[in-house]
C-alpha positions as CSV (number, residue, x, y, z in Angstrom):
1,M,-15.1,-23.7,-55.5
2,P,-14.4,-20.1,-55.0
3,T,-15.7,-18.6,-51.6
4,E,-15.5,-15.0,-49.9
5,A,-12.5,-16.1,-48.1
6,N,-10.1,-17.5,-51.1
7,N,-10.7,-16.4,-54.6
8,G,-10.8,-20.0,-56.0
9,N,-7.1,-20.6,-56.2
10,G,-7.0,-21.4,-52.1
11,R,-5.6,-18.5,-51.4
12,V,-6.9,-15.7,-48.9
13,T,-7.3,-12.3,-50.2
14,M,-5.9,-9.1,-48.6
15,A,-9.3,-8.0,-48.0
16,V,-10.2,-10.7,-45.9
17,L,-6.9,-10.5,-44.2
18,G,-7.5,-6.7,-43.3
19,E,-11.1,-7.7,-42.1
20,K,-9.4,-10.2,-39.6
21,I,-6.6,-7.7,-38.3
22,D,-9.2,-5.1,-37.8
23,R,-11.6,-7.6,-35.9
24,L,-8.6,-8.7,-33.8
25,S,-7.6,-5.3,-33.3
26,K,-10.9,-4.4,-31.9
27,D,-11.0,-7.6,-29.8
28,M,-7.8,-6.1,-28.5
29,Q,-9.0,-2.9,-27.5
30,E,-12.1,-4.3,-26.0
31,V,-9.9,-6.5,-23.6
32,K,-7.4,-4.0,-22.7
33,R,-10.6,-1.8,-21.9
34,E,-12.0,-4.5,-19.5
35,V,-8.6,-4.7,-17.6
36,K,-8.3,-1.3,-17.3
37,E,-11.8,-1.3,-15.7
38,A,-11.0,-4.4,-13.5
39,N,-7.9,-3.0,-12.2
40,E,-9.7,0.1,-11.2
41,R,-12.3,-1.6,-9.3
42,I,-9.3,-3.8,-7.7
43,T,-7.6,-0.3,-6.6
44,E,-11.1,1.0,-5.1
45,H,-11.3,-2.5,-3.2
46,C,-8.0,-2.3,-1.7
47,M,-8.4,1.4,-0.6
48,D,-11.4,0.6,1.3
49,A,-9.7,-2.4,2.7
50,A,-7.0,0.0,3.9
51,K,-9.7,2.3,5.3
52,I,-11.7,-0.7,7.1
53,E,-8.4,-2.0,8.4
54,T,-7.7,1.5,9.8
55,Q,-10.9,1.9,11.8
56,V,-10.7,-1.7,13.2
57,H,-7.3,-0.9,14.4
58,D,-8.8,2.2,16.0
59,N,-11.9,0.6,17.3
60,T,-9.6,-2.2,18.8
61,K,-7.7,0.8,21.1
62,E,-11.0,2.4,21.9
63,I,-12.7,-1.2,23.2
64,D,-9.2,-1.6,25.1
65,G,-9.9,2.0,26.8
66,L,-13.3,1.2,27.5
67,R,-12.4,-2.0,29.2
68,K,-9.7,-0.5,31.3
69,K,-12.4,2.1,32.6
70,S,-15.2,-0.7,33.1
71,D,-12.5,-2.6,35.2
72,G,-11.9,0.6,37.4
73,W,-15.8,0.9,37.6
74,N,-16.3,-2.6,38.9
75,I,-13.3,-2.2,41.4
76,L,-14.9,0.9,42.6
77,N,-18.4,-0.8,42.8
78,T,-17.0,-3.8,44.6
79,I,-15.3,-1.4,47.2
80,G,-18.6,0.4,47.4
81,V,-20.7,-2.6,47.9
82,F,-18.4,-4.2,50.5
83,G,-18.5,-0.7,52.4
84,A,-21.9,-0.5,52.2
85,G,-22.3,-4.0,53.3
86,L,-19.8,-3.6,56.3
87,L,-21.6,-0.5,57.5
88,G,-24.9,-2.3,57.3
89,W,-23.9,-5.0,59.4
90,L,-22.1,-2.7,62.0
91,K,-25.4,-1.0,62.5
C-alpha cells in the first residue's frame, strides 16, 4: 500500500529524504548551540573558581598575619599581667 514515505514500490522519495536531512541539519544546529552555551557556562564557572581560589589564598595570608599579631599581643598582655601581679604582691 503506498504511503507518504514510499511511492508504492518500497522506495523512499527524494522529497522524504530531503525532509529527513533538513530535520537532521536542524537537530545538529540545535546541539551545536547547546554545546556552545554549555561551554560558555563552564568557562564562566572556571573563571569564578580561579577568582575564589585567589581570594582564599589572600585571606589565608591575612589570617596568618592576624594570628601573628594576636600572638604578639598575648605575650605583651601576659607580661603586663605578670608585672601588675608582681607589683601588687610587692606593695
